[in-house]
DSSP file (Angstrom, degrees, kcal/mol; ACC not computed):
  #  RESIDUE AA STRUCTURE BP1 BP2  ACC     N-H-->O    O-->H-N    N-H-->O    O-->H-N    TCO  KAPPA ALPHA  PHI   PSI    X-CA   Y-CA   Z-CA
    1    1 A M              0   0    0      0, 0.0     2,-0.2     0, 0.0    38,-0.0   0.000 360.0 360.0 360.0 133.5    1.9  -23.5    1.8
    2    2 A A        -     0   0    0      1,-0.1     2,-0.2    35,-0.0    37,-0.1  -0.494 360.0-110.2 -81.0 148.2    1.3  -20.1    3.4
    3    3 A D  E     -A   38   0A   0     35,-0.6    35,-2.7    -2,-0.2     2,-0.3  -0.526  39.5-166.6 -72.7 144.5   -2.0  -18.3    3.1
    4    4 A S  E     -A   37   0A   0     33,-0.2     2,-0.4    -2,-0.2    33,-0.2  -0.993  16.4-167.9-139.9 143.2   -1.8  -15.2    1.0
    5    5 A I  E     -A   36   0A   0     31,-2.8    31,-3.2    -2,-0.3     2,-0.4  -0.998   7.2-169.3-128.9 132.6   -4.0  -12.1    0.4
    6    6 A K  E     +A   35   0A   0     -2,-0.4     2,-0.3    29,-0.2    29,-0.2  -0.989   9.4 174.9-124.8 130.9   -3.4   -9.6   -2.5
    7    7 A V  E     -A   34   0A   0     27,-2.5    27,-2.3    -2,-0.4     2,-0.4  -0.948  15.9-154.8-132.6 154.4   -5.2   -6.3   -2.8
    8    8 A F  E     -A   33   0A   0     -2,-0.3    25,-0.2    25,-0.2    -2,-0.0  -0.998   3.7-168.0-129.0 131.3   -4.9   -3.3   -5.1
    9    9 A A  E     -A   32   0A   0     23,-3.2    23,-2.7    -2,-0.4    -2,-0.0  -0.967  21.7-135.2-118.2 115.0   -6.0    0.3   -4.2
   10   10 A P  E     -A   31   0A   0      0, 0.0    21,-0.3     0, 0.0    18,-0.1  -0.335  23.8-109.7 -67.6 149.1   -6.2    2.7   -7.2
   11   11 A A  E     -     0   0A   0     19,-2.6    16,-2.4    16,-0.3     2,-0.3  -0.322  33.7-136.7 -68.2 160.2   -4.6    6.1   -6.8
   12   12 A T  E     -A   26   0A   0     14,-0.2     2,-0.5    12,-0.0    14,-0.2  -0.873   6.6-147.3-120.6 156.8   -7.0    9.0   -6.7
   13   13 A V  E     -A   25   0A   0     12,-2.8    12,-2.0    -2,-0.3     3,-0.3  -0.956  23.6-175.3-122.1 109.4   -7.0   12.4   -8.3
   14   14 A G        +     0   0    0     -2,-0.5     7,-0.1    10,-0.3     8,-0.1  -0.733  62.5  16.4-104.7 155.7   -8.6   15.1   -6.1
   15   15 A N        +     0   0    0      6,-0.3    -1,-0.2    -2,-0.3     3,-0.1   0.906  66.4 168.3  52.7  47.7   -9.3   18.7   -6.9
   16   16 A A  S    S+     0   0    0     -3,-0.3     2,-0.4     4,-0.3    -1,-0.1   0.784  76.1  28.6 -61.6 -26.3   -8.8   18.1  -10.6
   17   17 A C  S >  S-     0   0    0      3,-0.5     3,-2.5     0, 0.0    -1,-0.2  -0.979 106.7-101.3-136.3 122.8  -10.3   21.5  -11.1
   18   18 A V  T 3  S+     0   0    0     -2,-0.4    -2,-0.1     1,-0.3    -3,-0.0  -0.095 105.4  11.9 -49.1 128.6   -9.8   24.2   -8.4
   19   19 A G  T 3  S+     0   0    0      1,-0.1     2,-0.6     2,-0.0    -1,-0.3   0.322 103.9  96.5  88.7  -7.9  -12.9   24.6   -6.3
   20   20 A F    X   +     0   0    0     -3,-2.5     3,-1.9     1,-0.2    -3,-0.5  -0.694  39.6 168.7-117.6  78.7  -14.7   21.5   -7.6
   21   21 A D  G >  S+     0   0    0     -2,-0.6     3,-1.9     1,-0.3    -6,-0.3   0.749  70.5  74.1 -61.7 -23.9  -14.0   18.7   -5.1
   22   22 A V  G 3  S+     0   0    0      1,-0.3    -1,-0.3    -3,-0.1    -2,-0.0   0.633  82.0  71.9 -66.6 -10.8  -16.6   16.5   -6.8
   23   23 A L  G <   +     0   0    0     -3,-1.9    -1,-0.3    -6,-0.2     2,-0.2   0.430  67.7 118.0 -86.1   2.6  -14.2   16.0   -9.7
   24   24 A G    <   +     0   0    0     -3,-1.9     2,-0.3    -4,-0.1   -10,-0.3  -0.500  42.7 168.1 -65.6 136.7  -12.0   13.8   -7.5
   25   25 A F  E     -A   13   0A   0    -12,-2.0   -12,-2.8    -2,-0.2     2,-0.3  -0.981  36.5-109.8-149.8 158.8  -11.9   10.3   -9.1
   26   26 A A  E     -A   12   0A   0     -2,-0.3     2,-0.3   -14,-0.2   -14,-0.2  -0.696  29.8-150.3 -89.2 143.2  -10.1    7.0   -8.9
   27   27 A V  E     -     0   0A   0    -16,-2.4   -16,-0.3    -2,-0.3     0, 0.0  -0.848  18.3-127.6-112.5 152.4   -7.8    6.0  -11.7
   28   28 A E  E    S+     0   0A   0     -2,-0.3    -1,-0.1     1,-0.3   -17,-0.1   0.922  86.2  48.5 -65.7 -44.9   -7.0    2.5  -12.8
   29   29 A K  E    S+     0   0A   0    -19,-0.1    -1,-0.3    -3,-0.1     2,-0.2  -0.986  86.7  46.0-141.6 139.7   -3.3    3.0  -12.7
   30   30 A P  E    S+     0   0A   0      0, 0.0   -19,-2.6     0, 0.0     2,-0.3   0.454  77.9 121.8 -81.9 177.3   -1.2    4.0  -10.8
   31   31 A G  E     -A   10   0A   0    -21,-0.3     2,-0.4    -2,-0.2    -3,-0.0  -0.960  57.8 -82.8-177.7-174.1   -2.1    2.6   -7.5
   32   32 A D  E     -A    9   0A   0    -23,-2.7   -23,-3.2    -2,-0.3     2,-0.4  -0.937  30.5-170.9-116.1 135.0   -0.8    0.5   -4.6
   33   33 A E  E     -A    8   0A   0     -2,-0.4     2,-0.4   -25,-0.2   -25,-0.2  -0.985   6.3-176.0-122.4 135.7   -0.8   -3.3   -4.5
   34   34 A I  E     -A    7   0A   0    -27,-2.3   -27,-2.5    -2,-0.4     2,-0.5  -0.990  11.6-159.7-131.5 140.8    0.1   -5.2   -1.4
   35   35 A Q  E     -A    6   0A   0     -2,-0.4     2,-0.5   -29,-0.2   -29,-0.2  -0.983   8.0-163.5-121.4 122.0    0.5   -9.0   -0.9
   36   36 A L  E     -A    5   0A   0    -31,-3.2   -31,-2.8    -2,-0.5     2,-0.5  -0.911   4.6-170.5-106.2 123.5    0.2  -10.3    2.7
   37   37 A T  E     -A    4   0A   0     -2,-0.5     2,-0.5   -33,-0.2   -33,-0.2  -0.969  13.9-144.3-117.5 125.7    1.5  -13.8    3.3
   38   38 A I  E     +A    3   0A   0    -35,-2.7   -35,-0.6    -2,-0.5     2,-0.2  -0.765  28.3 171.0 -90.1 125.2    0.8  -15.4    6.7
   39   39 A S        -     0   0    0     -2,-0.5    -2,-0.0     2,-0.3     0, 0.0  -0.710  47.3-107.3-124.8 177.7    3.7  -17.6    7.8
   40   40 A G  S    S+     0   0    0     -2,-0.2    -2,-0.0     2,-0.1    -1,-0.0   0.539  90.7  96.5 -82.3  -7.0    4.6  -19.4   11.0
   41   41 A D  S    S-     0   0    0      1,-0.1    -2,-0.3     2,-0.1     2,-0.1  -0.653  77.3-120.8 -86.0 138.4    7.3  -16.9   11.8
   42   42 A P        +     0   0    0      0, 0.0    -1,-0.1     0, 0.0    -2,-0.1  -0.370  68.7  34.2 -73.5 156.6    6.5  -14.0   14.2
   43   43 A G  S    S-     0   0    0     -2,-0.1     2,-0.4     2,-0.0    -2,-0.1  -0.159  84.0 -76.9  95.3 173.6    6.8  -10.4   13.1
   44   44 A I        -     0   0    0     -2,-0.0     2,-0.4     2,-0.0    22,-0.0  -0.943  39.4-174.8-116.1 133.1    6.3   -8.4   10.0
   45   45 A R        -     0   0    0     -2,-0.4     2,-0.7    14,-0.1    14,-0.1  -0.994  18.5-148.6-129.1 134.9    8.8   -8.3    7.1
   46   46 A I        +     0   0    0     12,-0.6     3,-0.1    -2,-0.4    -2,-0.0  -0.904  19.1 178.7-100.0 111.2    8.7   -6.2    4.0
   47   47 A L        +     0   0    0     -2,-0.7     2,-0.3     1,-0.3    -1,-0.2   0.820  59.8   2.6 -85.5 -32.1   10.3   -8.3    1.3
   48   48 A D        -     0   0    0      2,-0.0     2,-0.4    10,-0.0    -1,-0.3  -0.985  46.7-173.6-158.6 141.5   10.0   -6.0   -1.7
   49   49 A I        -     0   0    0     -2,-0.3     2,-0.3    -3,-0.1     3,-0.2  -0.989  19.1-168.3-133.2 128.0    8.8   -2.6   -2.8
   50   50 A T        +     0   0    0     -2,-0.4    -2,-0.0     1,-0.1     0, 0.0  -0.854  60.9  24.9-117.4 154.0    8.8   -1.7   -6.5
   51   51 A G  S    S+     0   0    0     -2,-0.3    -1,-0.1     1,-0.1     0, 0.0   0.521  91.1  96.9  80.7   6.4    8.4    1.6   -8.3
   52   52 A D  S >  S-     0   0    0     -3,-0.2     3,-1.7     4,-0.1    -2,-0.1   0.437  83.9-130.3-106.6  -1.6    9.5    3.8   -5.4
   53   53 A E  T 3  S-     0   0    0      1,-0.3    -3,-0.1     2,-0.1     0, 0.0   0.822  71.3 -58.8  53.8  33.9   13.1    4.3   -6.5
   54   54 A G  T 3  S+     0   0    0     -5,-0.2    -1,-0.3     1,-0.0    -4,-0.0   0.584 110.9 118.9  78.3  10.9   14.2    3.3   -3.0
   55   55 A K    <   +     0   0    0     -3,-1.7     2,-0.3     2,-0.1    -2,-0.1   0.779  53.4  77.6 -82.0 -27.9   12.3    6.1   -1.3
   56   56 A L  S    S-     0   0    0      1,-0.1     2,-0.2    -7,-0.0     7,-0.1  -0.635  85.5-113.5 -88.9 142.0   10.0    4.0    0.9
   57   57 A S        -     0   0    0     -2,-0.3    -1,-0.1     5,-0.2    -2,-0.1  -0.477  13.6-160.4 -73.5 136.8   11.2    2.4    4.1
   58   58 A R        +     0   0    0     -2,-0.2   -12,-0.6   -11,-0.0    -1,-0.1   0.397  64.5 108.6 -91.2  -0.3   11.4   -1.3    4.3
   59   59 A D    >>  -     0   0    0      1,-0.1     3,-2.4   -14,-0.1     4,-0.9  -0.693  68.9-143.9 -78.0 118.0   11.5   -1.0    8.1
   60   60 A P  T 34 S+     0   0    0      0, 0.0     3,-0.2     0, 0.0    -1,-0.1   0.758  98.6  58.9 -56.8 -25.6    8.1   -2.3    9.3
   61   61 A A  T 34 S+     0   0    0      1,-0.2    -2,-0.0     5,-0.1    -3,-0.0   0.627 113.8  37.5 -77.1 -12.4    8.1    0.4   12.1
   62   62 A E  T <4 S+     0   0    0     -3,-2.4     2,-0.5    -6,-0.0    -5,-0.2   0.452  95.9  88.7-117.9  -4.0    8.3    3.2    9.5
   63   63 A N    >X  -     0   0    0     -4,-0.9     4,-2.1    -3,-0.2     3,-0.5  -0.854  67.1-143.1-103.9 128.3    6.2    1.9    6.6
   64   64 A T  H 3> S+     0   0    0     -2,-0.5     4,-1.8     1,-0.2     5,-0.1   0.806  98.3  58.8 -61.7 -30.7    2.4    2.8    6.7
   65   65 A A  H 3> S+     0   0    0      1,-0.2     4,-1.2     2,-0.2    -1,-0.2   0.918 111.9  39.3 -63.9 -42.3    1.4   -0.5    5.2
   66   66 A S  H <> S+     0   0    0     -3,-0.5     4,-2.0     2,-0.2    -2,-0.2   0.798 109.4  60.4 -80.1 -27.5    3.0   -2.5    8.1
   67   67 A I  H  X S+     0   0    0     -4,-2.1     4,-1.7     1,-0.2    -1,-0.2   0.904 104.6  51.3 -63.8 -39.3    1.9    0.0   10.7
   68   68 A A  H  X S+     0   0    0     -4,-1.8     4,-1.2     1,-0.2    -1,-0.2   0.914 110.7  46.6 -63.6 -42.8   -1.7   -0.7    9.8
   69   69 A I  H  < S+     0   0    0     -4,-1.2    -1,-0.2     1,-0.2    -2,-0.2   0.829 107.9  57.1 -72.0 -29.5   -1.3   -4.4   10.1
   70   70 A Q  H  < S+     0   0    0     -4,-2.0    -1,-0.2     1,-0.2    -2,-0.2   0.888 104.9  52.0 -64.4 -38.2    0.5   -4.0   13.4
   71   71 A A  H  <        0   0    0     -4,-1.7    -1,-0.2     1,-0.3    -2,-0.2   0.822 360.0 360.0 -66.1 -31.1   -2.6   -2.2   14.7
   72   72 A F     <        0   0    0     -4,-1.2    -1,-0.3    -5,-0.1    -2,-0.2   0.490 360.0 360.0 -67.1 360.0   -4.7   -5.1   13.6
């Protein structure tokens, strides 16, 4: 069985009222959830992205989630 890590980052709302940056706040939903599974195979693969209507790249070289893990 592969090791797995799942995290959720809530979306934020900044500048909710013009000029009052202190009104930026995190909301419960929407947000981003990522699940990282460590396997014995080399490389990074993006298996699924939901809720993006096909707009986000599944290419690990072009997706910010995988670029961060490559830097690690």
